[in-house]
N, C-alpha and C positions, 0 to 999 in steps of 0.2 A: 504494500500500500504506500502511495506517495504522500508524504507529509507536506501540507501547505505551509509556505513560509511567507511571512510579511516583512516589509522593509523595516529595518531598525530606525530609531529616531535620527541617528547620524546619517544613515543612507538617505532617508527622506529629505533631510535638510540639504544634503549635497545635490540631490536631484532638483529640488526647488531653486537652489542657488544657480545651478546651471541654466535652468529654464529662464530665470529672470535676467541673467547676464546675457544670454543669447538674444533675448528680446531687446535689451538695451543696445546691443551691438547692431542688430538688424534694423531697428526702428528709430534709434536715437533716444533723446531724453523722454522720459515718461513720468507721470505722476503715480503715486501709490494706488489711486483709484483705477487708473488705466492698467497698471500691472495686475491688480486683482481681476479686472474684467478679462484680460488676455490669458491669464494663467488659471483662473477659476479657484485660486487659493483664497483663504479667509483673510479678513482684515488683520488679525493678530499674527498670522503666518507671514504675510507680506511685510508687516512692520518689523517682525523679528529678523527676516532675511535682509532687509534694507539696513538695519542696524548692524548686523553681522558683516555684510559686505562693505559697509562704510568703514568699520573698524579695521578691515583687512586692506583697505586702500584701493579696492576695486570699483567702488561706486561713491559718488559725491553729489551733493546738492549743487545744482548749477543755475538755479533761478526759481521763478514762480510762474504759475499759470492761472489767470483769472478764470473762474468758472461761474456759471449762472446759478449761484447759490449765495446765501448769506454767510458771513464769516470770513476768515482770512483766506488769501489765495493758497492754492495747493503748491507744495514744493515739487520742483522738477528734479528727478534723479537721472544721472547719466553715468555711463561707463567711463572710468578714468583711463583714457587712451594712452596716457604717458606712463601707465603702470609698467609697461614692458615695451621694448622696441625690437624690430626685426629688420633683416636685410634680404634682398633678393638679387640673384645674378642671372644674366643671360650670357653664357660663355660661348664664343664663336672661335673659329680658327684664327681670326685676325684681331681679336680684342674682346672686350667685355662691356656690357652695360649693367649698371647696378642702381638700386634704389634703397633708401633707408625709410622705413615706415613705422607708424605707431601701431598700437594694439588693434585699432579699428581698421587698419589697412590703408590709412591715408599716407600718401607720399610726403615725406618731409624734406628730402634732398635726393639728388640723383647725379650720376656721373657716367661718362663714357671714356673708355681708355683704349687706344690702339696699341697692340702688342706686336712687335716685330719678332718673327720666329728666329730664335738663336741657333737654329740648325742642330748640330750635334753637341753643342757646348752645354754640358750639364749645369755648370755654374750659371750660365746665362739664363737657363730655364728657371732656376731657383730665384735668380734676381728678378726675373719678370713676375714671378708669383709674389715675391715680397713687395714689389712696386704696386701690384694690384691691391694687396692687403693694406698697404699704407694709404692708398687712395680711398679704400672703404672706410678706414678709421678717420681719415681727414674729412670725408663726407659726413660721417656720423657726428664728428665734433662741430662741423658747420651747422648741423641741425640741433646742436646742444644735446646730443644723445651720448650719455657716458658709457653705456653698456648695451651690447646687442644680445638679446636672449637667444635668438635663433637666426641662422642664415640658411636660406634655401638656394640651391645652385642648380640651374638647368644647363645641361651640356649634351652635345651629340655623343652617341655611342650607347652601348648596353650597360645598364646599371644593375648589378647583381642584387636581387632583393635580399639575399641572405647575408652578404658581406658588405654591401654598400659601395663596392669597388666599381670603377669605371673601366670598361673594356672598349677600346676603340674598334669600330667596324670599318675604318678607313685610315687615312694618314693624318691623324690629329697631332698637333704639336705636344711635346712632352711637358710643356708648362701647365697644361690642363691638370695633370696628376699632381704636379708640384703645388698648384694653387689649392687643391683640395687638402693636401697635407698642411700647407701654411694656415689655412682657415681653421683646421682642426686643432691647431696649436693655440687659438685664441682662448683665454681662460674663461670658463663659465658660459661658453657659447655652444649651443647644439648646431651641428652642421648636417643638413639634409641634402643629399644628392639625388637628382631625378633626371631622367631623360627629358630633353627639351620639348619634344613633341607631346609627351605625356603631360607636361605642365600646361602646354597650350590647350590640350584636351580638357584639363581641369577648368581652365578659364572659360572655354566654350560651354561647359556643363553648368558652371555656377553663374556666369554673367553673360553668356553669349548665345549663339544660335541653338544650342542644345538644352537651354533651360526648359525644365519640365519633362525631359526625356531621361529615362533610366537606362536606355539602350541606344547607343549610337557609336559610330566610328568617325574620328577626325582623320581625314587624309591631308597630310601636310605637303604642299607643293612649293618648294623653295629651291635652294641650291640642289638639294636632293629631295627624296620623297620618303615619308614615313607615316606611321599611323598611331593614333591613340585609341585603344579599345576600351569602351565603358559598357559593361553588361550588368544588369540588375543594380545599377547605381554605383558599381565598383570599378575602379580602374584595374584592368587585367594586364599584368606585366609578363606572365609566363614564368616558368620555373627558373630560368636564367636571365630574365629581364629582356628577352628577345621578342616578345609579342609586339607586333607592329613594325618590324624591320622589313617592310614591303619593298624597299629598294632592291632587295635580293630576289624578289619574286620573278620566276621565269615567265615571260610573256611572249606572244608572237610579235614579230616586227623588229626585234633586235638582231644584231649581226652575230651574236655569240650567246653563251650562257653565263650566268653569274658564277662566281667561285666563292669559297669561304672567306677570301680576303679581298674580293673586289666585286662591286655591284654594277659595273658598267654594262654587263650583258643582261641585267635584270630590268625591272620596271623603271629604275633610275635612268636607264638608257633611252627610255621613251619620253619621260616627263620631267627629268632633271633640267636645271636651268640651261645647260649647254644644248640639250635636245630641243627645248622650247625655242631658243634663239635661232638654231639652225632651221627649224620648221618655219619660223617667221620669215627668215631670209628667203627660203624656198618659195614663199607666197608673196614675195616682193615687199615685205614690210620691213621697216628699219629695226635693226637689232644690233646693239653694241657688241663689238668683238670680244669684250671681256667675258661674255657668256656666264655672268654670275647671276645671283637671284635678282638683283636690282635691274639687270639688263633684261631678264625674262619678264619681270613685272612691267617694264617699259614697253616691251614688245606686245604684251597682251593689251595694255592700255592703248597703244597705237591701233590695234585691231578694233577695239571698241569704238575709238574715235572715228575710224574709217566707216563703221556702220552708220554713223550719224550724218556723214557728208557724202554718202553715195559711193565711196571707194570700197574695193573688195576686201573686207575684213572677215566676212562670214565664213568663207572656205577654210581659213586658218583656224578659226574658233571651232568649226565643225571637226576638223581633223584632230585638234588638240583634245576636244571632248571625247572623241573616239578612243584616243590613246588612254585618257584618264579612266574611261569606262572599262577598258580591258583589265586593268589591274583591280579596279574597284569591284568588278563582278566576281572576281575570285574571293574577295573578302565577304561579299554578300551571300554567296552560295554556301560558304562555310559557317558564317556566324549569324546570318539573318538579323542584322541590327535594326532594320527598319528605317534607319536614317543615317545618311552620310553627310558630314560637314566638310566643305573644302576650305582649308586654311592655308597658311603660308603666303608668301608674296603673290604667287600666281593665283591661288584660290581667292585671296582677298580682293585683288584688283579685278578679277574676272566677274565677281559678284553674282547677281541673280542670272545674268545673261549666260555665263559659262555654266553655272549650276543647272539651269534648265536644260541646256544642251546635253550635259552629262546624264541627267536623269532620263531624258528621252532615249538616249543610246543605251543606257543601262537596262531600260525596260525591254529592249530587244535582245539583250544578251543573257539575262537572268530571269528565271521564273519567279524569283523572290521579289515582291514589290518593295521598292526602296525609294524613300524621299531623299532628294539631294538639296542641301542648303548651302548658301554662302556663309563663311565664317563671319562672326560679328565682333569677336574679341579684339580685332584691330592688330596693328603692327606690334603692339606691346603684349601680345598674348602670352609669350613665354615668361616675361617678367610678371605679368598679372597672375599667371598660374603659380609662379614661385612665391609671390606675396600671399596668395591664398593658402598655399601649402605651409609656409612658415607660420601664418596666423593660426592655422589649425593646430600646429604643434604647440604654440604658446598657450592657446586656450586649453589644450589637454593638460598642460602643466598647471596653469593658474586656476582654471575653472573646474578641474577634476573631471574633464571629459573622458568618457570611456574610449 
């Protein structure tokens, strides 16, 4: 026979505290009456938790609100966003972008740093990492932040869920690993490493095109191609962190097959930035010979502009959509996510026009009905996802989140 168990008073208090703190985080300042209405808790329980959270430094009175009743105005209670601070990194092969934020996720300061690859010079890689950490600490000081509770880092490559180690799937500079080691030397700071596309997927799930959906796949179209898989509301990484490495997916139309150390013969060879630029040039559209993500973004923008003034941009967009649908169909028939979000530089600039073309072509390739949406998290999706990830970690610590 199973014995029914009820929550202990301390457990009930912790649950109520978390409920109130998350409401203050999501909705901003609230009165005690509003907290009672939103939580369903009694007046004494709300008064008790506000007193307890005030003494812990997590909640403070920030003003008053006049109500249609006699007597004094109601006090407004708010989360003390300065109770803890966090930082987020978007690490690329040629540099980093970083932000310092408060507990509510508001950006307090930001910095961008170009990093020249030191080649085989081990000391140069460590020096580059140290310079990035100094930039982080200088940025925090500029925002009058004395200590960082958590730093979340988004980087290309496989992140082992068991060890937290970064495994390169290409030719990433060695200063990436040195940066992680240097950040982990910061006293009293938790460092979270996550694949960059997974972070962008978090941003789309929480604040972007996938809001309200517990099942979707983000297809990232930038310098290379990757995916973030969210099923049943959970990010799926795979046993070794390799879920979503669709750049290695064998597809028709490439001149070779991918290998364990190179994705040029895989899906990357069809929709990576170099392939997108080459396709644009084949259709008579301007494309920068740099063949990087910015050049691919500009090529797609030129095709969209051509649609508006009568020039031929449609055939390029149709062929690009065909290529995207080839790899996406493999995802859909295996996972059946119901929704695919196109992110990255190409997906973002392609917008609804490219998404609708991919959806139509996908419907002809796969028996699984799939909606295709343009990403909404913007160019800062990786940083945005890193801020969300760091904020979740801080709340688990301070709020006692499960």
